[in-house]
ROKOL-245474 format. One record per residue: y, x, z of N, C-alpha, C, O in turn; residue in one letter. Coordinates in pm, whole numbers, always signed. Layout:
N
    n_Y    n_X    n_Z   ca_Y   ca_X   ca_Z    c_Y    c_X    c_Z    o_Y    o_X    o_Z residu
      Y      X      Z      Y      X      Z      Y      X      Z      Y      X      Z      A
...
//
This chain:
265
    n_Y    n_X    n_Z   ca_Y   ca_X   ca_Z    c_Y    c_X    c_Z    o_Y    o_X    o_Z residu
  -3931  +1595 -11726  -4031  +1511 -11659  -4105  +1592 -11551  -4130  +1541 -11442      M
  -4139  +1716 -11583  -4211  +1801 -11487  -4126  +1822 -11362  -4177  +1815 -11250      F
  -3997  +1848 -11381  -3908  +1873 -11268  -3896  +1748 -11181  -3896  +1757 -11058      I
  -3884  +1630 -11246  -3874  +1505 -11170  -4001  +1481 -11090  -3995  +1447 -10972      I
  -4117  +1500 -11154  -4245  +1482 -11086  -4259  +1579 -10969  -4313  +1545 -10864      D
  -4209  +1701 -10989  -4217  +1804 -10885  -4136  +1764 -10762  -4182  +1778 -10649      L
  -4015  +1713 -10786  -3929  +1673 -10675  -3984  +1548 -10606  -3978  +1537 -10483      F
  -4038  +1455 -10684  -4095  +1334 -10625  -4216  +1369 -10539  -4228  +1319 -10426      V
  -4304  +1454 -10591  -4423  +1495 -10516  -4383  +1566 -10387  -4439  +1540 -10281      K
  -4286  +1656 -10396  -4241  +1730 -10278  -4177  +1636 -10176  -4199  +1651 -10056      T
  -4099  +1540 -10225  -4038  +1444 -10135  -4141  +1362 -10060  -4126  +1336  -9941      G
  -4248  +1320 -10131  -4354  +1242 -10068  -4429  +1326  -9964  -4464  +1275  -9858      L
  -4454  +1452  -9995  -4524  +1540  -9900  -4439  +1562  -9775  -4490  +1564  -9664      E
  -4309  +1579  -9796  -4219  +1593  -9681  -4220  +1467  -9596  -4220  +1473  -9473      T
  -4222  +1352  -9663  -4228  +1224  -9592  -4358  +1208  -9517  -4359  +1160  -9404      L
  -4471  +1250  -9578  -4601  +1241  -9511  -4602  +1323  -9382  -4659  +1280  -9282      Y
  -4538  +1439  -9386  -4541  +1531  -9272  -4441  +1493  -9162  -4466  +1519  -9044      L
  -4329  +1435  -9199  -4221  +1413  -9102  -4177  +1267  -9089  -4101  +1234  -8998      T
  -4223  +1180  -9178  -4174  +1042  -9181  -4196   +966  -9053  -4105   +898  -9004      G
  -4317   +976  -8996  -4346   +902  -8873  -4256   +948  -8759  -4207   +867  -8681      A
  -4234  +1080  -8751  -4149  +1135  -8645  -4006  +1085  -8660  -3942  +1047  -8563      I
  -3957  +1086  -8784  -3818  +1044  -8809  -3799   +896  -8779  -3703   +858  -8713      I
  -3891   +812  -8827  -3878   +668  -8807  -3885   +631  -8658  -3804   +553  -8610      L
  -3981   +688  -8588  -3993   +657  -8445  -3876   +715  -8368  -3832   +657  -8270      I
  -3826   +831  -8413  -3707   +888  -8350  -3587   +796  -8361  -3511   +780  -8266      G
  -3569   +735  -8478  -3460   +640  -8498  -3478   +516  -8410  -3381   +465  -8353      L
  -3603   +468  -8399  -3631   +353  -8313  -3600   +386  -8167  -3541   +304  -8096      L
  -3640   +504  -8122  -3612   +545  -7984  -3462   +554  -7960  -3413   +518  -7852      L
  -3388   +603  -8061  -3243   +611  -8049  -3179   +474  -8033  -3089   +455  -7951      G
  -3227   +378  -8111  -3175   +242  -8102  -3203   +182  -7964  -3114   +124  -7902      F
  -3327   +198  -7916  -3363   +142  -7786  -3284   +208  -7673  -3240   +141  -7580      L
  -3265   +340  -7683  -3190   +410  -7578  -3045   +364  -7574  -2990   +339  -7467      E
  -2984   +353  -7690  -2844   +310  -7695  -2826   +170  -7637  -2732   +144  -7561      N
  -2917    +80  -7672  -2908    -57  -7620  -2933    -61  -7470  -2866   -134  -7397      Q
  -3030    +17  -7423  -3061    +19  -7280  -2944    +73  -7200  -2906    +15  -7098      S
  -2888   +185  -7245  -2775   +243  -7174  -2654   +149  -7172  -2583   +141  -7073      N
  -2633    +79  -7282  -2522    -16  -7289  -2544   -129  -7188  -2451   -171  -7119      R
  -2667   -179  -7182  -2698   -287  -7088  -2681   -242  -6943  -2625   -315  -6862      N
  -2731   -121  -6911  -2720    -71  -6774  -2573    -52  -6734  -2535    -82  -6621      F
  -2493     -1  -6826  -2352    +23  -6795  -2277   -108  -6774  -2187   -115  -6690      Q
  -2313   -211  -6848  -2247   -340  -6833  -2291   -412  -6706  -2213   -488  -6648      R
  -2414   -389  -6663  -2464   -460  -6545  -2444   -382  -6416  -2418   -441  -6311      S
  -2454   -249  -6423  -2449   -167  -6302  -2328    -75  -6296  -2307     -6  -6196      L
  -2247    -73  -6403  -2129    +12  -6402  -2148   +136  -6489  -2258   +167  -6533      G
  -2037   +204  -6514  -2038   +319  -6605  -2120   +435  -6552  -2170   +517  -6630      R
  -2135   +444  -6419  -2209   +555  -6362  -2359   +532  -6357  -2434   +617  -6309      N
  -2404   +416  -6406  -2546   +385  -6401  -2629   +486  -6479  -2740   +521  -6438      A
  -2574   +534  -6590  -2647   +629  -6673  -2669   +761  -6601  -2759   +837  -6637      I
  -2586   +789  -6498  -2601   +913  -6422  -2732   +913  -6344  -2791  +1019  -6323      M
  -2776   +797  -6300  -2898   +788  -6220  -3018   +836  -6301  -3097   +917  -6253      V
  -3030   +786  -6422  -3142   +829  -6507  -3117   +967  -6565  -3210  +1044  -6589      T
  -2989   +999  -6587  -2955  +1126  -6649  -2988  +1247  -6564  -3016  +1354  -6619      G
  -2985  +1233  -6431  -3016  +1345  -6343  -3155  +1401  -6372  -3177  +1522  -6363      V
  -3248  +1315  -6408  -3385  +1357  -6438  -3407  +1372  -6588  -3465  +1471  -6634      I
  -3360  +1274  -6665  -3389  +1272  -6807  -3317  +1378  -6888  -3375  +1436  -6980      G
  -3190  +1405  -6855  -3111  +1501  -6934  -3164  +1644  -6924  -3176  +1709  -7028      T
  -3196  +1696  -6804  -3251  +1831  -6798  -3380  +1848  -6879  -3401  +1951  -6942      P
  -3466  +1746  -6878  -3589  +1753  -6957  -3556  +1756  -7105  -3617  +1830  -7182      I
  -3459  +1676  -7145  -3412  +1672  -7284  -3364  +1811  -7327  -3405  +1862  -7431      H
  -3276  +1871  -7247  -3216  +2000  -7284  -3316  +2115  -7275  -3314  +2205  -7358      E
  -3404  +2113  -7175  -3505  +2217  -7164  -3602  +2214  -7281  -3654  +2318  -7323      L
  -3627  +2095  -7335  -3713  +2083  -7454  -3649  +2155  -7572  -3716  +2227  -7646      S
  -3518  +2134  -7589  -3444  +2207  -7694  -3455  +2358  -7672  -3489  +2433  -7763      H
  -3426  +2400  -7549  -3419  +2543  -7519  -3553  +2612  -7540  -3558  +2719  -7602      A
  -3661  +2553  -7490  -3793  +2614  -7504  -3833  +2625  -7650  -3885  +2729  -7693      L
  -3809  +2520  -7727  -3844  +2523  -7869  -3759  +2623  -7946  -3807  +2689  -8039      T
  -3632  +2635  -7906  -3544  +2734  -7970  -3598  +2875  -7948  -3598  +2956  -8040      A
  -3644  +2903  -7828  -3701  +3035  -7799  -3829  +3059  -7878  -3853  +3169  -7926      L
  -3911  +2955  -7892  -4036  +2967  -7969  -4006  +3006  -8114  -4081  +3082  -8175      I
  -3898  +2953  -8168  -3863  +2981  -8307  -3765  +3097  -8321  -3700  +3112  -8425      F
  -3753  +3176  -8217  -3678  +3300  -8227  -3528  +3287  -8220  -3457  +3382  -8251      G
  -3478  +3171  -8179  -3334  +3153  -8165  -3287  +3214  -8033  -3365  +3227  -7939      H
  -3161  +3249  -8026  -3101  +3304  -7905  -3017  +3198  -7837  -2926  +3140  -7898      K
  -3046  +3171  -7711  -2968  +3074  -7634  -2835  +3138  -7594  -2833  +3238  -7523      I
  -2726  +3080  -7640  -2594  +3135  -7610  -2526  +3061  -7495  -2442  +3118  -7426      T
  -2561  +2935  -7475  -2502  +2857  -7366  -2590  +2735  -7340  -2643  +2676  -7434      D
  -2604  +2699  -7216  -2689  +2583  -7183  -2631  +2510  -7063  -2587  +2572  -6966      I
  -2632  +2380  -7070  -2587  +2294  -6960  -2692  +2185  -6944  -2705  +2098  -7030      K
  -2767  +2192  -6835  -2876  +2098  -6816  -2829  +1959  -6776  -2894  +1859  -6806      L
  -2714  +1953  -6707  -2665  +1821  -6664  -2519  +1830  -6627  -2475  +1927  -6565      F
  -2443  +1729  -6665  -2302  +1717  -6628  -2262  +1571  -6635  -2334  +1489  -6693      Q
  -2151  +1539  -6579  -2098  +1404  -6596  -2066  +1383  -6744  -2018  +1475  -6810      R
  -2090  +1263  -6797  -2064  +1241  -6940  -1919  +1274  -6976  -1826  +1229  -6910      P
  -1902  +1354  -7082  -1767  +1383  -7127  -1716  +1268  -7212  -1778  +1162  -7215      D
  -1604  +1287  -7281  -1545  +1179  -7359  -1634  +1132  -7473  -1619  +1021  -7523      Q
  -1729  +1217  -7514  -1824  +1180  -7620  -1956  +1131  -7563  -2049  +1101  -7638      D
  -1966  +1123  -7430  -2088  +1079  -7366  -2192  +1187  -7350  -2306  +1157  -7312      G
  -2157  +1313  -7378  -2252  +1424  -7369  -2277  +1460  -7223  -2183  +1483  -7147      V
  -2405  +1463  -7184  -2442  +1492  -7046  -2511  +1628  -7033  -2543  +1670  -6922      M
  -2532  +1695  -7143  -2596  +1826  -7141  -2599  +1881  -7283  -2582  +1807  -7380      G
  -2622  +2011  -7294  -2626  +2070  -7428  -2694  +2205  -7424  -2706  +2269  -7319      Y
  -2740  +2248  -7542  -2796  +2381  -7561  -2734  +2438  -7688  -2754  +2384  -7796      V
  -2661  +2546  -7674  -2607  +2615  -7790  -2695  +2736  -7820  -2732  +2811  -7730      N
  -2728  +2754  -7945  -2817  +2865  -7982  -2775  +2922  -8117  -2719  +2852  -8201      H
  -2803  +3049  -8134  -2770  +3117  -8259  -2899  +3165  -8326  -3002  +3181  -8260      S
  -2892  +3188  -8457  -3011  +3232  -8530  -2967  +3299  -8660  -2852  +3290  -8701      Y
  -3063  +3365  -8722  -3038  +3432  -8849  -3055  +3331  -8963  -3166  +3286  -8989      N
  -2946  +3296  -9029  -2951  +3195  -9134  -3035  +3239  -9255  -3072  +3156  -9338      S
  -3066  +3367  -9264  -3147  +3417  -9375  -3296  +3419  -9341  -3380  +3450  -9425      K
  -3328  +3385  -9215  -3466  +3384  -9169  -3523  +3244  -9186  -3478  +3150  -9121      N
  -3623  +3229  -9274  -3680  +3096  -9303  -3743  +3036  -9178  -3731  +2917  -9153      I
  -3812  +3120  -9099  -3875  +3072  -8976  -3770  +3013  -8882  -3792  +2909  -8820      Y
  -3656  +3079  -8870  -3548  +3029  -8787  -3494  +2897  -8841  -3466  +2804  -8765      H
  -3479  +2889  -8973  -3423  +2769  -9035  -3517  +2650  -9019  -3473  +2541  -8983      Q
  -3645  +2670  -9045  -3743  +2561  -9027  -3745  +2519  -8879  -3765  +2402  -8848      V
  -3726  +2616  -8791  -3725  +2586  -8649  -3620  +2485  -8609  -3636  +2415  -8509      G
  -3510  +2477  -8686  -3405  +2380  -8655  -3458  +2237  -8650  -3413  +2157  -8569      N
  -3554  +2206  -8738  -3611  +2071  -8738  -3684  +2044  -8607  -3663  +1940  -8544      F
  -3768  +2138  -8566  -3849  +2118  -8445  -3763  +2126  -8319  -3792  +2058  -8220      F
  -3659  +2210  -8322  -3566  +2216  -8208  -3494  +2082  -8194  -3474  +2032  -8083      I
  -3455  +2023  -8307  -3384  +1896  -8304  -3466  +1782  -8248  -3415  +1700  -8173      G
  -3596  +1777  -8284  -3682  +1666  -8240  -3754  +1697  -8109  -3827  +1612  -8058      I
  -3734  +1816  -8054  -3808  +1860  -7936  -3801  +1765  -7816  -3902  +1748  -7748      A
  -3684  +1701  -7788  -3680  +1613  -7670  -3780  +1497  -7674  -3827  +1452  -7570      P
  -3813  +1450  -7794  -3910  +1341  -7804  -4045  +1386  -7751  -4106  +1319  -7668      I
  -4091  +1501  -7800  -4223  +1551  -7759  -4220  +1610  -7619  -4316  +1597  -7543      F
  -4108  +1675  -7583  -4097  +1729  -7448  -4100  +1619  -7343  -4172  +1628  -7244      G
  -4020  +1515  -7366  -4019  +1402  -7273  -4153  +1333  -7266  -4198  +1293  -7159      G
  -4217  +1320  -7382  -4348  +1253  -7388  -4453  +1332  -7312  -4535  +1275  -7240      L
  -4452  +1464  -7327  -4550  +1547  -7257  -4532  +1537  -7106  -4631  +1532  -7032      L
  -4407  +1533  -7059  -4382  +1520  -6915  -4432  +1383  -6866  -4492  +1374  -6759      V
  -4407  +1278  -6944  -4456  +1145  -6907  -4608  +1145  -6898  -4665  +1085  -6807      I
  -4673  +1212  -6993  -4820  +1216  -6992  -4872  +1292  -6870  -4972  +1252  -6810      M
  -4806  +1402  -6834  -4847  +1478  -6715  -4831  +1391  -6590  -4920  +1386  -6505      V
  -4718  +1322  -6580  -4696  +1232  -6467  -4799  +1120  -6464  -4846  +1080  -6358      L
  -4833  +1071  -6582  -4934   +966  -6591  -5069  +1016  -6539  -5137   +946  -6465      M
  -5105  +1138  -6579  -5233  +1194  -6536  -5238  +1221  -6387  -5344  +1210  -6325      G
  -5123  +1256  -6327  -5119  +1289  -6185  -5105  +1164  -6098  -5173  +1151  -5997      V
  -5017  +1072  -6139  -4982   +957  -6054  -5067   +833  -6082  -5100   +759  -5989      L
  -5101   +809  -6208  -5186   +693  -6241  -5294   +738  -6340  -5289   +702  -6458      I
  -5390   +817  -6293  -5491   +876  -6382  -5574   +775  -6461  -5621   +807  -6570      P
  -5593   +654  -6407  -5671   +553  -6480  -5603   +517  -6612  -5670   +491  -6711      R
  -5470   +515  -6612  -5395   +483  -6734  -5407   +598  -6833  -5412   +576  -6954      V
  -5413   +719  -6783  -5428   +835  -6870  -5562   +828  -6944  -5570   +861  -7062      M
  -5665   +785  -6874  -5795   +768  -6939  -5786   +666  -7052  -5845   +684  -7158      D
  -5710   +558  -7029  -5692   +456  -7132  -5616   +512  -7251  -5645   +479  -7365      S
  -5516   +598  -7222  -5439   +658  -7331  -5529   +743  -7419  -5516   +741  -7542      F
  -5618   +818  -7359  -5710   +900  -7437  -5801   +812  -7523  -5841   +851  -7633      M
  -5833   +693  -7472  -5913   +600  -7550  -5835   +550  -7671  -5892   +529  -7778      A
  -5703   +531  -7653  -5617   +491  -7765  -5618   +598  -7873  -5629   +567  -7992      V
  -5606   +723  -7832  -5610   +832  -7929  -5742   +835  -8004  -5745   +857  -8126      L
  -5850   +814  -7931  -5982   +814  -7995  -5993   +700  -8096  -6051   +717  -8203      S
  -5939   +585  -8060  -5941   +471  -8151  -5861   +501  -8276  -5901   +466  -8387      A
  -5747   +567  -8259  -5663   +601  -8372  -5730   +700  -8465  -5714   +691  -8587      G
  -5804   +795  -8410  -5867   +899  -8490  -5985   +847  -8570  -6034   +916  -8660      M
  -6033   +725  -8539  -6144   +667  -8615  -6096   +589  -8736  -6177   +539  -8815      T
  -5961   +578  -8752  -5906   +503  -8865  -5929   +581  -8993  -5885   +695  -9006      V
  -5997   +520  -9088  -6025   +586  -9216  -5946   +525  -9331  -5922   +591  -9432      D
  -5907   +400  -9316  -5831   +332  -9421  -5720   +250  -9358  -5731   +205  -9244      T
  -5614   +230  -9434  -5504   +147  -9387  -5528     +2  -9428  -5509    -34  -9544      L
  -5569    -80  -9334  -5588   -222  -9360  -5558   -298  -9232  -5535   -238  -9127      N
  -5559   -430  -9240  -5524   -512  -9125  -5619   -491  -9009  -5579   -495  -8893      M
  -5747   -468  -9040  -5845   -449  -8934  -5817   -322  -8855  -5824   -322  -8732      A
  -5784   -213  -8926  -5757    -87  -8857  -5630    -96  -8775  -5625    -49  -8662      S
  -5526   -158  -8832  -5403   -177  -8758  -5427   -266  -8636  -5373   -240  -8529      F
  -5508   -370  -8653  -5538   -461  -8543  -5609   -390  -8429  -5583   -417  -8312      G
  -5701   -298  -8464  -5774   -225  -8362  -5684   -134  -8282  -5694   -128  -8159      G
  -5595    -62  -8349  -5501    +27  -8280  -5403    -54  -8195  -5373    -15  -8082      V
  -5353   -166  -8250  -5260   -251  -8175  -5326   -306  -8049  -5264   -309  -7943      F
  -5451   -348  -8059  -5525   -399  -7944  -5540   -291  -7837  -5530   -319  -7718      T
  -5564   -168  -7881  -5578    -57  -7787  -5447    -35  -7711  -5450     -9  -7591      A
  -5333    -44  -7781  -5204    -27  -7715  -5176   -142  -7620  -5121   -122  -7511      Y
  -5214   -263  -7659  -5195   -378  -7572  -5274   -363  -7443  -5225   -395  -7335      L
  -5397   -314  -7454  -5478   -291  -7336  -5417   -182  -7249  -5426   -188  -7126      E
  -5355    -82  -7313  -5289    +24  -7237  -5173    -31  -7155  -5157     +5  -7039      L
  -5092   -118  -7216  -4980   -179  -7146  -5030   -265  -7030  -4973   -262  -6920      V
  -5137   -340  -7053  -5195   -424  -6947  -5243   -338  -6831  -5228   -375  -6714      K
  -5302   -223  -6863  -5353   -136  -6758  -5239    -74  -6679  -5250    -57  -6558      L
  -5129    -40  -6747  -5013    +16  -6677  -4960    -83  -6574  -4923    -45  -6463      I
  -4956   -213  -6613  -4899   -314  -6526  -5006   -398  -6457  -4985   -515  -6424      F
  -5121   -337  -6436  -5228   -404  -6361  -5182   -426  -6217  -5106   -346  -6162      A
  -5229   -535  -6156  -5183   -573  -6022  -5208   -464  -5919  -5125   -442  -5831      W
  -5321   -394  -5928  -5351   -291  -5829  -5250   -177  -5833  -5228   -109  -5732      E
  -5189   -155  -5948  -5087    -50  -5956  -4965    -83  -5871  -4904     +5  -5811      N
  -4929   -211  -5867  -4813   -253  -5789  -4835   -240  -5639  -4741   -251  -5560      F
  -4959   -217  -5598  -4992   -196  -5458  -4995    -48  -5421  -5026    -10  -5308      Q
  -4963    +36  -5521  -4968   +181  -5502  -4827   +238  -5518  -4765   +219  -5622      N
  -4777   +308  -5417  -4641   +360  -5421  -4623   +464  -5531  -4512   +481  -5582      I
  -4730   +533  -5568  -4718   +634  -5674  -4687   +569  -5809  -4629   +633  -5897      T
  -4726   +444  -5826  -4696   +375  -5951  -4546   +354  -5965  -4491   +373  -6073      F
  -4480   +314  -5856  -4335   +294  -5860  -4263   +425  -5887  -4162   +428  -5958      Y
  -4315   +534  -5831  -4257   +665  -5858  -4273   +701  -6006  -4179   +748  -6070      L
  -4394   +677  -6058  -4418   +706  -6200  -4328   +621  -6289  -4270   +672  -6384      F
  -4316   +493  -6258  -4236   +403  -6341  -4090   +446  -6340  -4024   +445  -6445      L
  -4038   +484  -6225  -3900   +529  -6216  -3878   +656  -6298  -3782   +665  -6374      F
  -3967   +753  -6281  -3953   +879  -6354  -3967   +859  -6504  -3894   +918  -6583      L
  -4063   +774  -6544  -4084   +747  -6687  -3963   +680  -6748  -3927   +709  -6862      A
  -3900   +589  -6675  -3778   +523  -6724  -3665   +623  -6738  -3591   +621  -6836      I
  -3651   +711  -6639  -3545   +813  -6646  -3564   +902  -6769  -3467   +933  -6839      C
  -3687   +941  -6793  -3715  +1032  -6906  -3697   +959  -7039  -3634  +1012  -7131      I
  -3752   +839  -7050  -3744   +765  -7176  -3602   +721  -7207  -3568   +694  -7323      S
  -3517   +712  -7104  -3377   +675  -7126  -3297   +787  -7191  -3184   +766  -7236      S
  -3356   +907  -7196  -3285  +1022  -7253  -3376  +1101  -7346  -3362  +1223  -7360      H
  -3469  +1032  -7408  -3569  +1099  -7491  -3527  +1104  -7638  -3580  +1185  -7714      I
  -3434  +1020  -7678  -3398  +1012  -7819  -3303  +1124  -7857  -3262  +1204  -7772      S
  -3267  +1129  -7984  -3189  +1240  -8038  -3041  +1204  -8046  -3005  +1093  -8086      L
  -2958  +1299  -8009  -2814  +1283  -8022  -2773  +1311  -8166  -2853  +1364  -8243      S
  -2650  +1275  -8205  -2604  +1309  -8340  -2615  +1457  -8371  -2648  +1495  -8484      P
  -2588  +1543  -8270  -2601  +1688  -8291  -2747  +1727  -8314  -2776  +1816  -8394      A
  -2840  +1660  -8242  -2982  +1687  -8261  -3025  +1651  -8403  -3097  +1726  -8468      D
  -2980  +1535  -8448  -3017  +1488  -8583  -2961  +1582  -8689  -3028  +1612  -8787      I
  -2838  +1628  -8668  -2777  +1720  -8764  -2856  +1850  -8772  -2881  +1902  -8881      K
  -2896  +1903  -8656  -2974  +2027  -8655  -3111  +2008  -8716  -3158  +2094  -8791      G
  -3175  +1895  -8686  -3308  +1868  -8742  -3302  +1854  -8893  -3394  +1894  -8963      A
  -3193  +1797  -8943  -3178  +1778  -9088  -3171  +1912  -9160  -3223  +1926  -9271      F
  -3108  +2011  -9096  -3103  +2145  -9156  -3244  +2199  -9174  -3278  +2252  -9280      K
  -3326  +2185  -9071  -3464  +2232  -9080  -3545  +2153  -9181  -3630  +2209  -9250      G
  -3519  +2021  -9189  -3591  +1937  -9283  -3567  +1980  -9427  -3657  +1977  -9510      L
  -3444  +2021  -9455  -3411  +2068  -9590  -3495  +2191  -9624  -3544  +2203  -9736      I
  -3512  +2282  -9530  -3590  +2402  -9557  -3739  +2372  -9567  -3811  +2439  -9641      F
  -3787  +2273  -9492  -3926  +2230  -9509  -3947  +2179  -9650  -4047  +2211  -9714      I
  -3852  +2099  -9699  -3859  +2048  -9837  -3859  +2164  -9937  -3937  +2164 -10032      F
  -3772  +2263  -9915  -3762  +2376 -10008  -3892  +2456 -10011  -3938  +2496 -10118      I
  -3951  +2478  -9894  -4077  +2552  -9887  -4188  +2478  -9963  -4262  +2538 -10040      I
  -4197  +2346  -9940  -4298  +2267 -10011  -4271  +2265 -10161  -4363  +2267 -10241      L
  -4143  +2263 -10197  -4107  +2266 -10339  -4154  +2395 -10404  -4208  +2393 -10514      L
  -4134  +2507 -10335  -4179  +2635 -10388  -4330  +2640 -10398  -4385  +2691 -10495      L
  -4398  +2588 -10297  -4544  +2586 -10299  -4596  +2500 -10412  -4694  +2534 -10478      L
  -4530  +2386 -10435  -4569  +2301 -10547  -4545  +2368 -10681  -4623  +2352 -10775      N
  -4437  +2444 -10690  -4402  +2511 -10815  -4509  +2611 -10855  -4542  +2624 -10973      T
  -4564  +2683 -10755  -4667  +2783 -10786  -4809  +2728 -10766  -4907  +2800 -10778      I
  -4816  +2597 -10735  -4946  +2531 -10730  -5029  +2557 -10607  -5152  +2549 -10613      G
  -4965  +2587 -10493  -5039  +2618 -10371  -5042  +2505 -10269  -5126  +2504 -10179      L
  -4953  +2410 -10282  -4945  +2306 -10179  -5071  +2221 -10174  -5103  +2162 -10070      S
  -5144  +2214 -10285  -5266  +2133 -10291  -5366  +2180 -10186  -5429  +2100 -10117      Q
  -5380  +2315 -10175  -5476  +2368 -10079  -5420  +2372  -9938  -5493  +2349  -9841      S
  -5291  +2401  -9925  -5230  +2411  -9792  -5223  +2275  -9724  -5241  +2265  -9603      I
  -5196  +2170  -9803  -5187  +2035  -9747  -5318  +1957  -9759  -5319  +1835  -9753      L
  -5428  +2032  -9776  -5557  +1966  -9795  -5616  +1927  -9659  -5716  +1985  -9616      A
  -5558  +1832  -9592  -5612  +1778  -9469  -5588  +1627  -9470  -5516  +1575  -9555      F
  -5647  +1560  -9375  -5641  +1415  -9372  -5503  +1371  -9323  -5477  +1365  -9203      D
  -5414  +1341  -9418  -5277  +1303  -9384  -5275  +1174  -9303  -5191  +1158  -9214      V
  -5365  +1083  -9334  -5371   +956  -9262  -5397   +979  -9114  -5325   +926  -9029      L
  -5500  +1057  -9083  -5534  +1080  -8942  -5425  +1162  -8872  -5400  +1143  -8753      K
  -5363  +1251  -8946  -5250  +1327  -8890  -5139  +1231  -8845  -5087  +1243  -8735      Y
  -5104  +1138  -8931  -4996  +1044  -8899  -5036   +947  -8789  -4954   +910  -8706      N
  -5163   +906  -8788  -5211   +817  -8682  -5205   +890  -8548  -5165   +832  -8447      V
  -5246  +1018  -8547  -5244  +1096  -8424  -5101  +1114  -8373  -5075  +1093  -8255      L
  -5009  +1152  -8462  -4869  +1169  -8424  -4811  +1038  -8373  -4742  +1034  -8271      I
  -4841   +929  -8446  -4789   +798  -8408  -4845   +753  -8273  -4774   +692  -8194      T
  -4972   +784  -8248  -5035   +746  -8122  -4963   +811  -8004  -4939   +747  -7902      S
  -4930   +939  -8018  -4855  +1006  -7913  -4717   +944  -7896  -4674   +912  -7785      F
  -4648   +927  -8010  -4511   +880  -8004  -4500   +735  -7956  -4397   +696  -7900      L
  -4604   +657  -7977  -4599   +518  -7933  -4591   +505  -7782  -4542   +405  -7731      M
  -4639   +607  -7709  -4624   +604  -7563  -4477   +610  -7528  -4431   +540  -7437      I
  -4402   +694  -7600  -4256   +700  -7577  -4192   +567  -7612  -4101   +522  -7541      A
  -4238   +503  -7720  -4182   +374  -7760  -4212   +269  -7654  -4125   +188  -7621      V
  -4333   +269  -7600  -4371   +171  -7497  -4279   +181  -7377  -4229    +79  -7329      I
  -4256   +302  -7329  -4171   +317  -7210  -4024   +294  -7244  -3948   +251  -7157      F
  -3983   +323  -7365  -3846   +290  -7406  -3828   +140  -7413  -3722    +88  -7377      S
  -3931    +68  -7457  -3926    -79  -7460  -3921   -135  -7318  -3846   -229  -7290      L
  -4000    -76  -7228  -3998   -119  -7088  -3859   -100  -7029  -3807   -188  -6960      I
  -3800    +17  -7058  -3665    +45  -7009  -3564    -54  -7066  -3476   -102  -6995      T
  -3579    -84  -7196  -3488   -179  -7260  -3500   -318  -7197  -3398   -383  -7172      F
  -3622   -363  -7171  -3643   -495  -7111  -3583   -501  -6972  -3519   -600  -6936      I
  -3603   -395  -6892  -3547   -390  -6757  -3395   -393  -6763  -3329   -461  -6685      I
  -3338   -317  -6858  -3191   -315  -6872  -3138   -451  -6915  -3031   -492  -6871      S
  -3214   -520  -6999  -3172   -653  -7045  -3175   -753  -6930  -3085   -835  -6916      L
  -3280   -745  -6848  -3291   -835  -6733  -3177   -809  -6634  -3117   -902  -6581      V
  -3147   -679  -6611  -3039   -645  -6517  -2905   -696  -6567  -2819   -737  -6488      S
  -2887   -693  -6698  -2761   -743  -6756  -2751   -893  -6743  -2643   -947  -6717      R
  -2863   -963  -6761  -2863  -1109  -6751  -2830  -1152  -6607  -2750  -1243  -6587      I
  -2893  -1086  -6508  -2871  -1124  -6369  -2735  -1081  -6317  -2687  -1132  -6216      F
  -2671   -985  -6389  -2541   -939  -6345  -2428  -1032  -6388  -2315  -1018  -6343      A
  -2460  -1127  -6475  -2356  -1220  -6523  -2314  -1317  -6414  -2227  -1402  -6437      R
//
């Protein structure tokens, strides 16, 4: 019974720390696949190259930078290429010491790095090209950080904040500003290549296993209680608030791809 409880507790803690990232990552992957399929059917097989010129290098550089942070050695890198037979437009090969726990845990963060790397670039572009929207985004984060309990009212407040953010992005005055069109194009390019490839997911899973093992060991000796003694709810709301920006632009990209496919018939 103790062993079962130990594994269940560790599994829940791992889910608390990584669940939001994994779920939103899967959603981004679904939206990207559908968007790319729609663009290819409406604009041709080379349509993905247009967004890939910008989005793929950011995707791969996110992997590379995170790999260096976790002490991995970059053995080969390709920031952009024409899609090969598997649809691969870029890659980062890296080596590490399999006996080094820090290196192993790093595999998880290296795998998910394109989500956060792409999101950070979108946020920088937002702050430079449409700063009023950036102010609204910070308001969304503030609203999320005030959530103390999970109930319909708290969810409604956060959802309303995101709705206002979308309205502000597509406010009429933005369409009169050429920098908005530049931002929208760049954000679409980045969000079209922000999700994780099968190789990314495989690498992240290796790191996730070691995160589970570390938490399991901490639970066994009774230390995880103090180490994980922070507000898990606010942590997940904060992470979700950041990631929802990526979801919003992935949804925008998906809608545009769907419209282009409809008009191409």
